[in-house]
Structures are given as C-alpha cells and as structure tokens.
C-alpha positions as CSV (number, residue, x, y, z in Angstrom):
1,M,44.6,21.8,-52.4
2,I,47.1,20.8,-49.8
3,L,49.0,17.6,-50.0
4,A,50.7,16.0,-47.0
5,S,52.7,12.9,-46.6
6,A,51.6,10.2,-44.2
7,S,54.6,11.0,-41.9
8,D,53.7,14.7,-41.9
9,T,50.1,13.8,-41.0
10,R,51.3,11.5,-38.2
11,R,53.5,14.2,-36.7
12,L,50.6,16.7,-36.8
13,V,48.3,14.2,-35.0
14,L,51.0,13.4,-32.4
15,S,51.7,17.1,-31.8
16,E,48.0,17.9,-31.4
17,A,47.7,15.0,-28.9
18,M,50.6,16.2,-26.8
19,E,49.3,19.1,-24.8
20,E,51.8,21.3,-22.9
21,K,51.2,23.1,-19.5
22,Y,53.6,25.7,-18.2
23,T,54.7,26.7,-14.8
24,I,56.6,30.0,-14.1
25,L,58.9,30.1,-11.1
26,R,60.7,33.1,-9.6
27,N,63.7,32.2,-7.4
28,G,62.3,28.7,-7.1
29,K,58.8,29.7,-6.0
30,V,55.8,29.1,-8.2
31,L,54.2,32.3,-9.5
32,F,51.8,30.6,-12.0
33,K,51.0,27.0,-12.6
34,N,49.2,24.8,-15.1
35,L,49.1,27.5,-17.8
36,T,48.2,27.0,-21.5
37,Q,50.6,28.2,-24.1
38,E,48.6,31.3,-24.7
39,E,48.3,32.1,-21.0
40,Y,52.1,31.6,-20.6
41,F,52.9,34.0,-23.5
42,D,50.5,36.6,-22.1
43,I,52.1,36.4,-18.6
44,M,55.6,36.5,-19.9
45,E,54.8,39.6,-22.0
46,D,53.3,41.2,-18.9
47,L,56.4,40.3,-16.9
48,S,58.7,41.7,-19.5
49,I,56.8,45.0,-19.7
50,E,57.0,45.2,-15.8
51,Y,60.7,44.6,-16.0
52,Y,61.3,47.4,-18.4
53,Q,59.1,49.8,-16.5
54,K,60.1,48.9,-12.9
55,G,63.3,46.9,-13.2
56,S,61.7,43.8,-11.7
57,P,61.3,40.9,-12.0
58,N,64.8,40.3,-13.3
59,P,64.7,37.7,-16.1
60,S,67.6,35.8,-14.5
61,T,65.3,35.0,-11.5
62,L,62.6,33.4,-13.7
63,E,62.3,29.8,-14.7
64,T,59.8,27.9,-16.9
65,K,58.9,24.3,-16.5
66,I,57.0,22.6,-19.3
67,I,54.9,19.5,-18.7
68,R,53.7,17.5,-21.7
69,I,50.4,15.8,-21.2
70,G,48.9,13.2,-23.5
C-alpha cells in the first residue's frame, strides 16, 4: 500500500500535466526540434558517442532549449 499526501498528489498531477519539448542547437542553429524527453536523451547519447569517436560535435557548441507545454 502506498500513501501520499494531498500536496504530493497535486505535485504529481501538475508535473504530469506539464509536458516538456526539447530543441538541440549547435552554434545557434537548430539540429533537432520538438523532441520528447526520451528522444532528447537518445540523441544526446548518440552525439556524445560521436564526440568520443570523431572529436565532433564539441559539447561546448551544443545548447538545449526546453519548452514547457501545458
């Protein structure tokens, strides 16, 4: 049995209602837009592997913008 206070339940409902979308930019240019969190994590993992294998893209050139929807 799991017990939760009313404030915990409200926070959970609010966090579920707030969806986040991610945009990845490189040197200010959009690489990927309107990503879910799972898509964002997958792409960032791919970019990190590419960096360690090829030396590019340099992490300092990447930027993430998060948009909350809801």
